[in-house]
N, C-alpha and C positions, 0 to 999 in steps of 0.2 A: 504494500500500500504506500502511495506517495506521501511523503511527509509534508505537513502544512508549513508554508513559508511563514516565518515569525519575524515581526518587526518590533524592536524595542524603541520606545520614544520617551526619554527622560524629560521631565518637566518640572520647572520651579514656578510655573504659573505666570512667568513674565511674558511680555509681548513676543519676544523672539522664540520662546519655547512653544507658544501657541501657533506660530507660523510653522514650526517644525512638525507639530501635530497634524496640521493641514497637509503638508507634504507626505508625511507618513501614512495618513489616511488615504490619500489619492493613489499612492503606490500600492497600498494594501488592497485597494479595489482591483487593481490590475493583476496582482499576484493571488487574489482570493486568499489573502493572508490573515493571520491572527495578529492583531495589534495590541501591544501591552503598554499602557501608560504607567510610568514609573516615577516615583518621587523618593529622593534620599532625605530622610529626616536628620537634620543636624542639631543635636541637643543644645550645643552652645548657642546657636543662633536663636533657637526658640526660648531659651532661658532669658535672653535679652529682651525678647518680646513679652514674655509672661514670667517674670521672676518668681511669682508665687506658685507656678505650676511645675513643681520640682520633678514630677514623674513624666511630664510632657503629655499627659492625657488629653488636655484641652486642645493642644496644638495638633496632636495626632488625629483627633476626631475632626478638627477643622480641615486638615489636609485630606483626609479620606472623603469628606463631603465634597470638597472641590474636585477631587479625582472622579467621584461618582457623577458629578454634574457634567464634567468633560466626557466621561464615558458614555453617558446617555445621549449627548449631542452627536458623538461619533456614530453610535449605534443607529440613531434615527436617520442620520444623513448618508451614511456610507454603506451599511449592510445592504440596503436595496440596490446599491450600485456594484456589489461584488465583494465587499469586505466580508470575511468569514465571521469574525468575532472581534470584540474589543474588551480587554480585561484591564484591571488596575492592580497595582501593588505598591507598597511603601516599605522601606527598610531604613533602619538607623545606621549611620556610619559616615565615612568620608565620601564625598560626592563622586569623584572619579573612580576610586576603587570600588565603591558601592555599585556603580553602573556596570563596570567591567565584570565584577563578580556575578551580578545578577544575569548579565548577558550570557555568561557561560552556563549558569544554572538552567536557563530556559532554552539554551542552544539557539540563540537569536541568529538569524541570517543577516540582519541589517540593523544598525543603530542609527536613528535619525535624531540629530541634536541641533538645537538652536544656538546661535552665538550673537553676541553684541557687536561683533566685528572688530575693527581696529581700536585698540586702546592707546590713546595718545601718549601715555606714560611709558608703555612697554614697546610701542611701535610694532605691535603684533597684528598680523593679518586676521587671526581669529582669537577669540577669548582664550585666556591661559588654560582654563579647564577644558575647553573644547580641543585646544591644541594638544594637551596631555592625553586626552581621551583618544584622539586620532593616532598619536604616536604609540600608545600602549595597547590599543585594541588588537585582538587577533582575528577580528571579523570586520566586514565592510562598515564604513561610517559615511553618512551623508550629513554634511554640515550646512545648515540653512541660516544665512545672515538675517539680522533683524530688518524688519520692513520689507522682506522679500516674500510676497504672497504667491501662492501657487498659481501657475499658469501652465497650460499644456506646452511642453518643450517642443520647439521646432528644430533645434539643432543641439546635438551633444558634441562637445569637443573633448576628444580623448588624447591626452598628451602622452606620447610614446617615447621611450628611450631605446627602442628596438631590442628588447629583451625577449627571450624565448617565451616567458610567461605572458607576453602581450597577446600571443596566439590564443591563450585560454581566456584572458581578460576580455578580449574583443567579443567573445561569445556572450558574455554577460551584458556588455554594452549594446549589442545587437538586440538582445531580449528587451531591454528598456526601450530602445528605439522603435521596435515593433509595437510595443504597447501604445505609443503615441504617434506612430507613423512619422517619426522624426528622422532628420538627416544626421549623419555622423561625419565629423571631420576627424580623421586620425592624423594628428599633427606631430611632426618631429621638429623641435626647435634646435637649430644648430648655431654655434657661435662663429662658424666659418662657411665659406662657399667653396670648399675644396671639392675636387672631382670625386675623391673617395667617398665623401658624404653622399653625393648624388648616386653613386654606384650602390652604396649600402641601402639607400632609400629604395631604389628600384628592386634590389634583391629582396628586401623585406616585404614589399608589396606582393611580389610573387609568392612568398612563403605564407603570408597572412590570408591571401584571397581564399584559399580552400576552407579556412576556418570561419569565413564571414557569411556567405550565402545571403547577402542583403544588398539590394540594388542601390540604396541611398547612402553610399559611403564614398568619401573623398579622401585620397591620400595626399597629405600636404607636407612639403619640406620648406621650412622658413628659416632664414638666416638673420640673426640679430647681433649687433655688436655688444649690446647690453647683456646683463645676466639673464639666464634662462627664464626666470619667473617674470621679469619685465617683458620679455619677448612674448611669453604666453599671454600676459594680460593684454598686450598690444593686439595679438591675434584674436583673442576672445572678443575684444571690442570691435575689431574690423569685421569679423565674420558673424557678429551678432549671435554668439553662442549663448545658450540658456543654462547649461550645466557644464562645469569643468570636471573632467574625470582623470584620475591618475592612479597608478599603483604605488604602494609604499615601497615596493622593491625598486622602483625607478628613483633611486636616491638623488640623482642629479636634479630631478624635478621636485620630488616630494620634500627634500630638505630645504629647498629654496622657498617653497610655498608656505611652510609652517615656521620658517625662520623668525626668531624673535627680533632680528635686526633688519627685517625686510623694509625696503624703501617705502616711505609714505606715499610715493607716487602711485602705488598700486591700489588706488581707490576703487577701481572697477571690480576687483575681486569681492568687494564688500556687497555688491549687488547681485552676485551669482552664487548659487549653491556649489559646493565642492564635494564630489563623491570620490572617496579613497577606497580602492579595491584592495582588500587584504587577503582574501582566500578565493579558491576556485572550486 
């Protein structure tokens, strides 16, 4: 029997986490998935809010009621459109480790998390918790920036480093593209225009094509003098991409994207979701 696709969506009830729930729900409809809304109870934070509630009972009840309200909304709106089920859960602990631990416990296929975007103090492209979650997770993560509301994606931009694993990852990307009848740009960002890069590009196209079997795919080789991540942002903007996709094994790309010292010029990333493929 085929296993149900499971999506874990952590929420702290902020605006950005509510946008993540919207993305998780819409993907859940396509996968006929089980969506789990999850909140990590942080005792220290709640003691500041309710000093007299030493056992955290009031805050726990408050959180569970908010989760139930969200759950009911998702059930009413998304189950008729294909979502299999929506469940809720709450655990006490540290946020990042709590999410990762629970994801393993339920064997989640995908974690969908909201982020506030760039923090001016840290110059970070995604919030520090989201960044750590992406780095430490052993399963796929979709990061949804604040104020990015769900819309049917027309173009997925898959940043490739020409690794063998790209042949497996592209099959996941094609599955998403088929859900929305979207175009795929498989992009390799080069810092040079050397003939060897072009030869490698053509070889990779021939090797990947048998794994694709999807007509709406473009193989792009772009050269930029700036760092890889800035080149990607530039391309994403030019091509009007809706979601940026990479693999964590593509270290040249991945490390640049989640770098804490990333240039503030990369404002465009703040308006596009980032899907990091971790497993196949």
